[in-house]
N, C-alpha and C positions, 0 to 999 in steps of 0.2 A: 697111860690108856686111853684110846680115843673112843668117845662115844657113839653109838651107831644112832644116827636121827633118819626117820623115815618120812616122806611126807604124806599125809593121810586126805582124805574127800576133799577135793577141793574143785571150784569153780569161779565163772567170771561170765561177764555179759553186759550187756544195756539194759537197765531197768527202768519201766514208764515210758515208754514212749506212745505219745498218744500223736494218734493216727483217725484221723477222720477220710472215708470215704463216701462223696457223693457221685451216684448213678444215678444218669440224667435219662430218663424213658419219655423226651418229647418233654412237654409240659409236667411231667409227674417225675418228680425226684424223690431217692431214696438215699436213708444216711445209717452207715454203719461209724459208731465210733467206739473207737478202741482205745485201751492202754495195755502197751504189751512189754511184757518183762522177758528177753531171753536170758538163759543159763547155760554156758557150755562148760564140759571136760572132756580130760582125755589125757596125750601125752602130753603134761607139762610140769614135767619134772625141771627141766633145765629153766625155765621163766624163774620159777621158784628159787633155783639153786644160787642160780649166777646172771640171772637179769637177760636169757640169751633168749630172743624175742621171735625167733625163727617159727616156733611151733601155733604162734598164737596169729590169731584172727582178730583184729583189733574190737572191740566194743562200738565204736563211731561206723565200723563196717555192717556191724549187725543192725544199727540204726539206721543206716541208709538201706539197709537189706530188706527191713520193717516196709517200708515208703515204698520200694521200687516194686515190691510184691502185689502191695494192695493198688499200685496202678496196673501191673501186669496181668496179675489175676482174679483181681477184683476180691472181696470179701463176703463169701457165700454163708459163713457162721463163724464163730470163733474158733471153733473145732476145728473144721477143715482148712481154716486159713492157718491154724497154729500147727496142725502135721505137716502144710506144706514147706513153713518156716523148718521144724524142725527137719526134716528129712533133708531139704535144701543143705543145711550147716554139716550134719553129719556125713551124707554122700560128696558132697564139694570139698571139703579138705581131710587128707589123710587122719592129721594130728587131732581131729575131735572125733571121740567117740560116743556122744553121748550129748543130747539137748534137752533141754526143757523149756517150752513157751506158757509163761502162763498169761491169760488175759482177762481183763476185765471189759466189759461190756457197757457201755451207758444208752439207756432206750430212749430214742426218742417218739412221741407220737405228735403224727399230724393236725395241723391247725386247719380246720374246714374255711376254704377261702373261696370268693365269687369268682364264677366263671371257669376256663379250666386249668389255671396255673396250680401246681399242688408242690409248691415248694416251701412251705412255711411249718416249723414244727415246735413243740414244747418240750422239755426235758421231762419225762417221764418218772413218776416218783415210787414205782413200786419195787423197788431195790436193785441190785446190779447181778448182771450175769456174768459167771465166772467160768472159764475154762481153763487145764492145765493138760498139754500135751508131754508126754516125754517118749524119746525116739532114743534107740541105742544100735542102730543098722540095720535091726532086725525086726523088731517089734516095737510098736505104739501100745502107750499107757493111755489112755481116753478117759480124763476124768473132767465133766462137767459140774456145775453148781450155782448157787443163789447167795448173795449176801446182801443184809438191811432190808430183808422183809419185815415189815413191822405187824403182828397181827394181835388182837385183843377178842376177848369173848365175856362178855358182859354176866353171864352166869355159866350154869350147865358145867362148874368146875368146884369140887370139894378138897379139904386138906384135912385129915386126922389120923388117927391111931399109929401116930408115928412115937418113933425112942423116946423118952422123956429121962433126964437127969438135973442137977440141982440147977446147970444153967440156964435149963427151957424157959421160956418165956411166951413164947409164940401161942396163941390161943388155937383150939382146932375152931374150924371153920365146914358148914357143911355148904355154903353159897358163897363164893368169892369172884372178882374179877382176875381172869387169866390172860396175861399178856407177853411177848416174846420177839424178839427181831431173829428173825430165823437165818442162821446160815448153814449151808448144807452142799457137802461135795458127793456124787456118786459116781461111780466106774463103770464104764461101759465093759461090755466082754468083749466086742471088736474090737482088735488090737491092731488096723491099720494095715494089714498084709491081705494079699490077693486071697488065700486060702480063707480067710473070713468071710469072703463074700462083698457084697454091696455094701459099701458104709450107710449108718441110719440116715435120717433125715433129721441133720442136728437141731434145727430150729423147731421141729414138731415135737422129736423128742423132750428137749427142754419143756416147752408150754405143757405137756404133757404132764412130766414129772410136777413142774411147779403145781400144776391143777392137783395134783394127787396131794400132794404135802399140805396145798389150804383147805381141801376138800375133808382130808383126818382132822385137822385141825377144828375145823368147824362143827362135825358132826359126832366128835370122839367125847362122851360124856367123861370128864377129867377126875381123876382120883387123885392124880401125881402128874406132874409137867413129865414124869420120865414115862408112865404109862402114854402120855399123847406123843413124847419122842417116837416111842417103838410103834403105834398106830399109824404116825405120819414115813417112817422109813417103811415098815410093811407094806403099806398102800403102794410106795412106790416100786418095791421088787415083785409084789404082785401084778401092779398094771403094766408094767414095764420089762416084757419075757428079757433084752437086751443088757439089764442092769442086772449086775451080780452083786454090790455093795454101796452101801450110802452111809455116810456119818454126818450127822446132826450135833451144831451144837444152839442151846436155847436159854438166852439167861433169862432169868423171871423177873420179868419187870413187876416189883410188887406195888399195888396199889392199896392202900391202906386206909380205912374209915375213918374221917377226921371228928376228932371229938370237938360237939358242937355242944356239950352240954352247958358249958360255963356262960353260952348266950341263950339258955333256956328252948333251944334247939334239939329236937330227936331228928338224928340224922338218918335213921334206916327205918323206910315206911312201903307200901305197896305202891307208891309212886316214883318210889329209887330211891339214890344217894349220891353222897358227896364222896369224893378221894380223893387222898394224896397220892400222886405219882411220885414214887421214889426214886431217884437217880443211882446212887449206890450206897451201900454195897448191895450187891444183888447175888441171889442164887444162879452157879452157872450147872446147866444140865447138858451132859455130853455122853454123845453113845453110837457106837457101828451097829447097825442091821445089815443080817448078810444073807443071801440067797444059800439055801442049804447046801453041804458041800463046798461052798464057793470061800476062796483065801482072803485075809482080811490084808489090804495092801496098800490102804489109806492112811496115810500118816494121821498119828492121833492130833498133833499140834497143826494141822493142817486147814482147819476149822477154828482153831482158837482164838478169843480175843485178844 
C-alpha cells in the first residue's frame, strides 16, 4: 500500500539583502538603508518532488532585482519599495502566486557640516523601522512596524493586587521604574488596489504611529504593563483612521532596588534611588488591539522575540 504524501506550505527566496540607496540632490545627499528579505511561493510541487527547477526563479535573481529596483525606482519608503517588488515577482512569473517582502530600515541622522555640503550621517539610535508587504496577485497586505525602541518611565507606575500563591515572592509596589523595548506591527486598511485610492504617505504615517506609541507610554499612569500596552495600541487606532490592527510585544525590563543596607545606606529617598537593571528572565507582555469590526490578521509570532 502506497502512502499518500502531500507537500504543505512552502516558500523560498533570498534573505537579508542589504541595499543602501544614496540620492544626490546637488550637494545635499539622502540615504535609505534597507535589509530586504524576499519569500516566494506558488506552483513548486515539481521542484520538491523531483528537483525540476523549471518553475523556480533563483534566489540570486531576487537579490539582483532588489538592487536593480533600488536604482531604477528609488526607495520612497520601505512600504512602497516592498509593494513594487511583490507586484513584480507575482506579475512577471506565472509559477509564482504569492510574494512576501520583509524590510528593516536603519535610520541615519545628518551630521551638520560647514558650507553647502550635506553628505555626512550618523546612525540613529531610536530603534529599527520595519515593513512587510504580502501580495497574492490581487490584494496586498501592508504591515508597518518598529522594533528595539527602548523606553523608560522613572515613576508613574504601580503593580499590586495580583494573584498570590505559595510561590509568590514579588513585593507589591506603588512606585516603580517601568522600562521596555517596544516591538510593534500595525496593519493598514489600504490593500494596494486602485479601488483603495491613493496610498498613504508611508513615512508620515509611520512617524505618526511612532509618536502615538511613545506619547501613550509617557502619559499613561500605569498599574500594569498590559494597561500601558492597550493604551499604546488604542492611541494608534484612534489617531490613524487607516490602521485597523496593531500588535505589540513589550518585555518588562525589570529594575530592582539595590539592597544597600549592608553598607549602612538607605537606598530610597526624596532625592532618588539606585536600581539594578536585570537582563533576564523578564516578563513578556503581548497583545493585539483592533478597530471595532476589524479582523485579526497579524500573526501572533511576528512580534515575538
